[in-house]
N, C-alpha and C positions, 0 to 999 in steps of 0.2 A: 504494500500500500504506500502510495506517495505521500510524504508529509511536507508541510510548508510552515512558514512563520508569518506573523502579521507584517513584519518588515518587508519580506519578499512580496507579499500581496500589495502593500502600499507602493512599492517601487513599480510593480506591474501596472497598477492603476494609473499612476502618474505618467508613465511612459505612453500608455494608450491615449491619455488625454492630450499630451503634447503632440501626438501624431494626428489628431483630428483637424479637419479644415472646417471652420464655422460656415454656416449657410448664409449668414448676414455679415457684412463687413469682413469678408474672408481674408483680406490682406493682414488683419490683426489676428495672429494665432494665439493659442493658449501658451502661457509661460508659467513655469512652476515657481512658487514662492520659496525662498531659501530656508524658511522655518527658523530663522535666527531670532525672531520676535513674533509677537501676536499678529496674525494675519489681518484681523479686523482693524487693529490700531495702525498697522502699516498702511492699509488701504485708505483709512481716514486721513492720514498724514500725506498721502501721495495720490490724490484722486485723479490727477491728470495722467499719471503713468500706470494706473492700476487695471486698465482694460484687459480683461481675460487673464489676469494673473490669478493663479489658483493655488489652493492648499489641499492636501490630502492628509488627514489625521485619523488615527485610531480613535473611535468614539469611546465613551465611558462604559458602554454595555458589552459584557462578555458573558455569553451563556456557557455554563460549565458543561463538561463532557456528557454527552448523551449516549455515546457508543464507545466501547473500548475493548481491546483484546489483550490489554496488559502492556503492550509495547507502543501502541498508538491509541489516540483518543480523538473523537470528533468534537470540535468546539465551534461556537459561532461568535464572530467578532464584528462589532459595528465599525463602519468607517464613515467619515463625513468629508464631503468634497465641497469646498467653498470657492466660488468664482466671483471676482469683483468687476464692477462696471461703474464708471463715473456717470453721474446724472447731469451731464452737460449738454444733452440734446444732439449728440453726434449720430444717433440712429435715425433721425428724421424730424420733421416739423412738429409732429405730435410727440414732443419731448418724452414724456413719461410713458405714454401708450406704446410708442415705438421701442423704447427701452424694455418695456414688459415683453414685447414680442421677441426681442433679441435674447433676453434672459430665458424665456420659455423654450425657444428653439435650441439654445445651447444646452439647457438642462435635459431636454428630450434626447438630444444627440449623445450626450454623456451617458444618460440612462440606458439608451439603446446599445451603445458600444460597450459600456463597462458593467451595467447592471443586469437585470433579469434576462434581456434578450441578447446579451453580449456573449461572445465566444473567446474572451481574452484569457481564459484560465484553463489549465489542464489539471490543476491540483486543488481547485476549490469550486464551490457553487456559490455564485454571488447573485443576490436579488436586490432590486431597488425597493427600499422601504418607504421612502417618501421624498417629495421635492417641495422646496419652500423658497421664499424670497424674504430678505431682510433689508429694510430701508434704513440706512444709518447715515443720515445727513447727505453729504455730497457724493455718497457711494451707495449703490445697491449691490447686495450680495446674493447670488443664486446659490442654493443649497441642495445637494443631492445626498441622501443618506442611504448607505448600502449595508447589507448584512452578508458577511462571508462565512460560509460553513466549510470547514476544512479539517484535515487530520493533522495532528501535531504529535511529536514524540511524547510518550507518557512519562519519560524519565526527565528529571530536571536538568 
C-alpha cells in the first residue's frame, strides 16, 4: 500500500495550481505565497501585487485513523487553499460583480483540477469540501477547502 504525508500532498496541490491557466485575465497566472508570514496580512499589505497569489495550508481538522493493518493507517487531513484578488476593478466595469465572476471561475477550476473531480493524486483521495469568499478591505480572498484521505505509516 502506498503511503504519503501531508507535506507531499501540499506540494502536489501547489504544483497543480501553479500549472493552471485562468479562464479570465489569463496572462496573470497563479503564484505561490512563500509562507514566511500570514497570507491574509501579506495580501492586505500588498493589494496591488496580490492577484492570484495563493497559499496552501494544512487545515486544523485531522480525522484519526479509520482503517489500519498495523503498518499503515488511513487518515483524513483538511487543506485550505486561499487565492487573493485586489478589489481595484481590473476585471471589468462592474467592479465587484466582475471580481465575483473571476473568483468563482478560479475556485471552480481549482476544485475541478485539485478536488473531487481532479486526477492529481495517485496516493490519496481528495474531495472538495466547500468554496467560500472573504472580503477583507482592498482584497478579496477565494477559499477552497479540501479533505484528503490517504494512508500514512502507522509507526512514528
